[in-house]
N, C-alpha and C positions, 0 to 999 in steps of 0.2 A: 529576250524574254525576261531576263533578270531585271532589266530596267523597268519593264512593265510592272513586275511585282513590287519593286522598290517604290515606284511612284503611285501605286494604287492607294486609294483613300479608304479602302475597306468596303464591306457590303452595307448598303443603306436601303431600307425599304421605301418604296414609293407609297403615296397615300392610298392608292388602289390596293396594294398588297396588304397594308395595315388594316384596311377596311375588310378585306377578304378574311384575314386572320381573325379579326374580331367577330365576324359573322360565324366563322367556324367554331370559335369558342362558345358563343351563345348557343349555336346549334348543338354542341356537345353537351351543354347543360340540359337542354331540352330533351335530347335523346337519352342521356344518363338518367334523368328523372323517370322517364317512361320505362326504361329498362329495369329500374329498381322496382317499379310497380309490377312489371311482368314477372320478375323473379319472385316477388312477394306473393303474387297470385298463384304460382306453382306451389309455394309453401302452404298457402291456405287450401288449395285444391287437395293436397295430400291429407290434410287434417279432415276436410269435409268427407273425403272418400272413406277414411277409417271410421268416421262417425256413422255414416249411413250404412256402410257394410256391416259393422258390428250390430247396429240397431236392427237391420233387416234380418240378419241370420239369428240373432238372439239365442245362441246355443245354450242349452240347459237353463233357459229362462234367466240367464245371468247378465243380461244387458244392463238392466236397471232395477234390481230388486227393491220392492216397496217404493218405487218411483222416487228414489233418493235424488236430491237436487242440491247443487251448490248454493250458498247463501245468496238469495235473489237481491237483497238490498245492496250488496257489494256489486253485483252485476249491473244493476241500474246506475249506481253511482259512477262506476268506471266508464260505462258506455256514454253516460251523459257528459262526462268530462271530455271524452274523445270528441263527441259532437261539438261541444263548446269550443274546443281547441280549433277544430276545422272552421267553425263559423267566425271565430276571432281572427284567424289568419285570412280568411276571405274578406272580412270587413277591413282589416288592416291593409291588405293589398289594394282594395278599392280606394281607400283614403290616400294611400301613397300615390296612386295614379292621379289623384286630384291635387297633389302637392302638399298634403297634410302629413308631414314626416312624423311629427309628434304623436299623432293618432296611431300611426303604424307602430311606432315604438311601444306605446302603451299596450296596444293589442298584442304585440309580440311577447312582451314580458308577462302579460296576463296569461297568454296561451302557454308559455313555458311553465308558469306556476300550476296551471291546470294539469298539464302532462305529468309533472312531478308528483302532484297529489294523486293522480290516477295510478302512477307507478307504485306509490306507497300502498294504496289500497289493494292493488293487484297482488303485491307481495304479502301483505297482511292477511288477505283472504285465504292464502294457503295455510295459515295457522288456524283457521276457523272452519275448515271443511269437515263435514260429518261422515267422511269415509276416508279410507286409506288409498294411496295412489293406484294400487293394483287390485282393488277390491272387486271391481267388475268392469265391464266394457265402458260404461259411461264414465267411471272414475278415471280410467286410463286415458281416454280421449280428452277429458277435461284437463288433466294435468298437461297433456300435450299442447292444448290450446293456451293454457296459462303461460307456458314457456314461450310460445310464439308471441303472446300479448306483451310479456315483459320485454322481449327483444325489440318488438315494435315500438314500445314506449321509450325505451332507451335510445334507439336509433333516432326516433322522431324528436326527442328532447335535445339530443346532441346537434341535430340539424338546425333546430330553431336557435339554440344557443350560439352556434357558430355564425349564423346570419346576423344575430343581434350584436355579437362581438365585432363583426366586420363593420357594421354600421357605426359603432363607437369609434373604431379605428379610422374610418374614413373621415369622420368629423375632426379627429385630432390631426390627421395628415393635412387636410385642406383648410381647416379653421372655419369651415362653412357649416351652417345649420341645415343646409339643403344639398349636401354632397351627393345624396342618393338620387337626386333629380336631374343631375347634369348629364351631358352627353359624353362624358369621359368614359373610356373603355371599362374602367373599374366599376363605374356606376351602372353601365349597361349590363355587365356581367352580374352585378349584385341584384338587379331587378329580375334578370332571368333566373337566378337562383331562387329568389322569393317565389316566382311563378311555379317552378318545379316543386318546391317544398309545399306550397299551398295545394297544388294538384295531388300530391302524395297524401296529404292529410285528409283531403276530401275522399280519396279512395279508402283510406283507413276507416273513416266514419261510415261510409256506405257498406263496405264489406263487414264491418263489425256488427251491423244490424243482423245479418244472417247468423253469425255465430252466437250473438246474444240470444236470439230466438231459439237456436238449437239447444243451448246448454241451460237456459233459465226459464224458457216459456213452454217448449214442447214436452 
């Protein structure tokens, strides 16, 4: 038995095993992106429940005295930037699939800039509110939504930035301008990550419409 151990060349994966491992990693990125959306949905559901519960009960007519509203211009600007981000990422992914790496990079960096601008406006809006955080039911739920929005924008910006940084690193490692398009495992995982990120931002844009209507239009 000792001879067998001494003469063993170690463990080596077969091509089938490597392919299986790669599919598992791609699948984990797909699943992780959907799980992130699922957890985010529960967070949004709790905010929506608080909003509609307080609005329907309206104890002491203190839900929304004088129909006070957060600055609508900021709401339009922030939501428009979120939609722009989602559209840019969808466009970039479509161009990447057609082999246009530069178009994807430009779309990605522009989307990152849009997210950071939306984040700045979301934080700045808090200094322009015509009410205190606990002034009434509307004010309380709006502050809750603001916190969720800031967290979403921070997370989304970080995700975009890491994908863009990975793209730059792949170029440096391979010396190729089209490293993202190869069938290398790292490139396949990279494209799967982009797909999950784009899907998440699409969900942010769609769900954001509901909360934009709740807090700025209704």
